[in-house]
N, C-alpha and C positions, 0 to 999 in steps of 0.2 A: 682801338687804340683813341685816345682822346686828343684833340691838339695842343700842343703846349702853350701856341701865340696864340692871343684872343685877335684872330682874323676878321676883318669888317664882315658882313654879311651885306647880300644884294637886300635891298626892299623888296622883300620877298611872300608871296599869297602859297603858303605852302599846298593848298589847294589846286591850285592853277597848276595846268600841264605843262604852260610854259616856263616852270619854275623849276622842274625837272630836267627839261632839254637846255635852260641855260646853264643850269650847275654840271650835267651830264658833259656840252660840251667844253665848259671850262676845266673840267678835270679830264679829258682827254687831250686836250691844248698842253697843259702842263704834264702830261704822262709823258707827250712827245719831247718837250723841254728837257723833261728829266732824263730820260734814256741817252739824248742826245749828250746831255752834262755826262753821264756815266761813262759814253765811249770816248768825249774827251778826256776824261781821266786816264781812260785805257792807255793812252797814246803820248803822254804829257811826261815830260821827264823833269826831276827836281834836284835841282842840285844840292841846296843849304837846308839846313832848319826839316829834316823829313818830318820828324813826330808834328812839329806845329804848323807846317805845312797841312800836313794831312787830316789835324784836329779840324782846319780852318774851310778845309775842303768839306770835311765833314757835316760841319753845320747846313751847308747848303742842304743836305737829304732832311736834317733834324736840329731846330734850335734847343739849343743845350739851356741855355740862361734866359732867364726872365729879365735881366738887367737891362733899362731901358728897351723894352720890347718893340715898342714903337720906331723905334730909331733903326730896327732890324727889319729886314723882308725876310716872312717866314721862311722855313724850310721847305719841300718838296711835300714830303710826308706830313708836314702840319698841314700844308695846303690839302693835300689829299684827305686828309683826317676831316679836316672842318667842314669841305665841301660835301665828302662821302654822306658826312650823318645830315646834313640838307639832303641829299639827297635819296636817302632813305627814307626820310620823314614824309619826303616829296610824292614816293614811290608804293605802289604796292609789290612791290619784288620783296624778297628777304634779301637782309644783306650781309647774313651771316660771313661768308666766304669774302667777301668786300674786310670788314673787320679783322678776319683772322691773318687776311694776307698783310695788310697794314702793322700789325703788331708783331707779324714775323722781321719785315722790314726793319721796325725800330728796333727791333732785338740783335739785326745784324751789325745797323749802326752803332748800337751803345757796345756791341762785342769788338768792334772794330777800335771803337775809341777806348776801351780797356787795353789794347794793346801800345796805346798810347800813351797813355797816361798809368802814374802810378803813385798811389796816394795824392791825387791831386798834384802832380809834376811831371813832367816830360819825362820820360825815360831814355835816359843819354845812352845807357849799355847796351842798348837793344840793336842788333848791327841793320844797318839799312837794307840788307838782301832779305833779312829776314822779316823786317816792317814790311817790306815793297809786296815779298811773296804774298803775308795776310792781306794787303789792300788790294794785287791783285785778285786774291780766290776773292775778297769781297765784293769787288766790282763784277764779277762773274757772277757770282750769286747773285746779286742786287737784281742785274738785269732779267734774270731768271724768275725772280720774286716780281718783279713788273710786267712780265710777260703773265704770270699766273693772276695780276690784279689786273690787268685788261678782258683775261678770261672770266671773270669775276663781273665786269661790267658787262657782259654779252647781254644778261637777261634784262638788264636796265636800256641796251639798245635794242632788244627786240621790243621792250615796251612800248617804246620811242619812235618805233618804227614808221608812223605816221607823221612824223615831224620833220617840214620840208628841212630846217636847217640841219639838222641831224644827219639826215642824210645825206645833204651835197657835202656837208663838212667830211664827210667819211670818203664821201667820192673824189674829191679835192685831194686828200690826203693819206687818199691810197698805197700809193706808192712809199711814203714816209711810214706807214703802219707794217704794212706786208716787209719790207726789208728789215724788219725787227721782229715780226712773230712771225712771219710764214709766208710763202708766195703764196699768190691769188688769196688771202686770208679774210681780206675785207669783201673781195666778190662773193664768197664762199658764204659768207654772212649773209651777203644781199640776198641772193640764192634762197637761204634758207628762210628767211623774214619773208620774201614774196615768191612762194611757190607756183604763182601765176604767172612768173614770168617777166620778164623788161618792162613792157609796155604797163604791167601793174608800176611798178616802180615810178617808172617817170609821169603816171597819169596822178600818184599821190604827190609827187615832187611838184608837178604842175599844177594841181589845182592848189594845194598850201600857199604859194609865190601869188597866183593869178587871184585869191581871195582876199592877199593882203595889197595888192596893186602894184607888183612886182612882176609883170609880164616882162619886162623887158630885160629882167637882172633873170629869169629862167630860160629865155633864149638866150643869153650868153652864155650860160653853164649847160644848155643841152648837149652840145657835143659830148662834153664828158660822160653824161647818161649815156650816151649811140654808142661810144669807145668802150664801153665795159665788156670786158670777156663774161659771158653768159654762160657759155657750155661748163657740163662740170669739169673739175680738175682730176683726174684720177691722180696726179700725182702730189694732190696736196692733203694735208692734215687739216680737217676740220677743228676750228676752235669750239672747244665744249666748257 
């Protein structure tokens, strides 16, 4: 899936490992924003102009028009697509699963849009109950596809497992990810990435920040590393 919005790129050298890590961090952060947005919509009540309101909300997922594109922020899928292209170029990992999952989400948004539009006009005859039923099903499915998208990012996370910024971000945000993907998903990933155990994870993060002169920052974050539950979780389903 290609982005419809010409988003600005970082000043990137695609051969630099930091490019991969910076792009991956941006995608992960927007992934959380997108999931939280979908959760907000799931509980939101819409009183008037249902179809028009839903169309506006769908554009947060995908920008439908290039009219004055720089006056608008790109939708989540636009941003995912643009920065996923950069991630794939900067990586040695194949990105077919990322591309196919983004295409599936794009089709879901367009299919939902079709329920709100007919020949370019808002469908006034569609009952509120029917339209809301379609929208609720859309939100349920888009959240499932977002989980698939995260799973497609796992090989890229493994490739970046020596990057201290990526590792500390996952540890800091583990509750945010786990509550949406599955219990102790992040801990299980880290265990997979570091079969040598928690001391190896700590050493990688420590070396990375110390080398860059951020010893005090590592000291501040060290309790988060020590607090990780490292024993295998038999009730958890590992992310593939």
